[in-house]
N, C-alpha and C positions, 0 to 999 in steps of 0.2 A: 629831426631826430626827437623821439618821446622824450620828455620830460620826467625824471625819474621823480618827482613831488607829484605829478598829475598820475603816474600809473600807480603809486603808493595810496594815493586818495582813491583812485578808482576801485582798487582791490579793497579797501577798508569800507568803503560804501556798500560795495558787494556781499563784502562777511557780515554785515550790521543788517543787510535786507534779510539774508538768507537765516540769520538767525531770529530775528524779528518774526519770519516767516514759522520757523520751525516752534519757537516758543508761545506763539498764538496759537498753534494747531488750525486742522482743515474743518474740525468739525463733524469729521466721518469716524464713525463706531463701526467695529467688526458687527456682525450679525449672530445673533445666538446660533452655538452648534447643534445643528440636528443631527448629526450623523446615526448616532444611537437610536434615535426616534424612526429616522428612514429604514435602518437595519431590521429595526422591530416590527414595523410595518410589512416590509418585504417577507420576513419571516413568517408572519400571520397568513401569507397568502400562499405559501407553500405546504402542500397537503403532508400528511403524516404518512411515513411508510415504515418497513419492518428491516429495510435496508441499513445496514452499520455506517457509519461515517468512515471515509476512506481516510488513511494515514498518510496519503498523498506521497509514500517513499517508493511507490512502485517503479518499476522500469518496464519500459514499454507500454504505459497508460492504464494498464490493470482492466482494460475491458473483458467483457466476456466473449467467449467464441459465439459462431453462429451455429443454429443447429440444424444441420442438413436436412431436407426434405424427408419426410416420413421415420425420423428419429427423435419426434418429439415424446415426453414423457408420456406414459400410459398408452403408448402405439405399440404393438408387438407384429415382428414380419412371422411368416407363416413356418412354423415349427420353431419358434424360439420360447425359450421358457423365461420369465421375470426372474432376473437373478437378486434376490433378496439377502443373500449369504453378509454381505457388509453394510447393507440397509439398516440404520439403525444402531450401527457399532459404535459404543460410547465408552471411550477409554477410562470414564470415571467409575465403570462397574468392575473393571479389573482389580481383584483384590490383592492387598498388598503381599500378602505370601504366593500371587501369582504372577508379580510382577519379573518380567524377563531382560535382561541386556543385551542390546546387539554392538558389535564393531560396526560403526558406519565410517567410510572415509570419505570426507568431503573433498573431491579432488583439486578444485581451485583452490580452496584455503589450504591444502598440502597436509591436513590433519587428519587423524583417526581418532573418534571419541566413541565413547560406551554412551548408547541411547535406548531408555527405558520404552519398554511397549507401549508404555501410557503417558508417552510425553510425544509431541510433534516435532519432527526434523527441526524445522523451522525455530521453534524456542531453544532447541539444544544448539542451535548453532549460535544463537544469540546469547546463551548463556557463554560460548567462549568468548565472545567480546566481537564475532562478526558480525558486518552489516550487510544481511541480506536482504534481497528483494523481497518487498511484499505490497500487498494494498488492503484488500478486504478482511483478511483472515478469518473467513468462513468458506472456503471452497467456492467461491461463486465467481472468481475470475482468475484468471492466469498469471498475475503477475508474481507469484511466487515459484512457479513452475519449476521443476529440476528434472534431469535424466537419470534414469539408473542405467549404468553402463552393461549391467549384468545380465538383463534380458528384461522380460515382462515385469510390470510394474507389481501386479497382482501376486507375483511369487516371491514379493519382498517388503511389501508394507500393505495398509489398510488402511483407507480414507473414513474418517468420521462422517464428511461430507465431500460430495464431489459434483457441483453442478456445472462443471467447464469442461472438462476433459470428457474424449468419446473414448468407447471402447478401441479403438483403433489407435488412439495417441497412448493408452495405458499399456497394449501391449506390445507398442513401440519403445516402453521404458520411462514413460512422462508420469511426474505426480504433482500433486500438489503439496508443497513442505508445509503449507499453515495447516493442514488436517491429514498430514500422512503420518502413519505409526509404524515402526519398523517388526518385522516379523522373522527376520531373519539378517545376517550381515550382508553387505553390499558396499558399491561405491557410488557417491553422487556428485553429479553435476551441477549446481546451484545455477539460477539465473538463465535456464535453458528450457526454453517453451515450443511445443509442436509448431 
């Protein structure tokens, strides 16, 4: 049987050795934090772009859709005319006395609100406190896409910019809520993309 005195002496000796080891230290020192320097060096190697920083709140990744062959900007099919009706639409150009309000039913949110024709649908929903999907806020992705149940999107909204939706998508009622301004009353399903 182990003697109690020997066990106590061994435990005491072990504690003294451990205490001396930590009191003396190892001589190791942490190296200087270079994380900020590394980030700055990496940032200096990235070329500047005109793209806005993403807000990383998108549903579905926020990637832009591919442009089918023959539908690139500047190419017109036979007999087609360039549609410049909405090109250059700037909601800030609407005079205060020309602002109109429309009843927009947000189906998934279960409420109908008034939205001015110079206010994007996304902003109006966020003012209500709803957490709506978006990414670029520039009409360059489809993260904020919504579906107008009442018919073709062109009948109910105007886009200030649309780099992602094709004419077929608009015909099916899809819109980009971050750059869509109402021109009539309608029902909108947010978070729906083509």
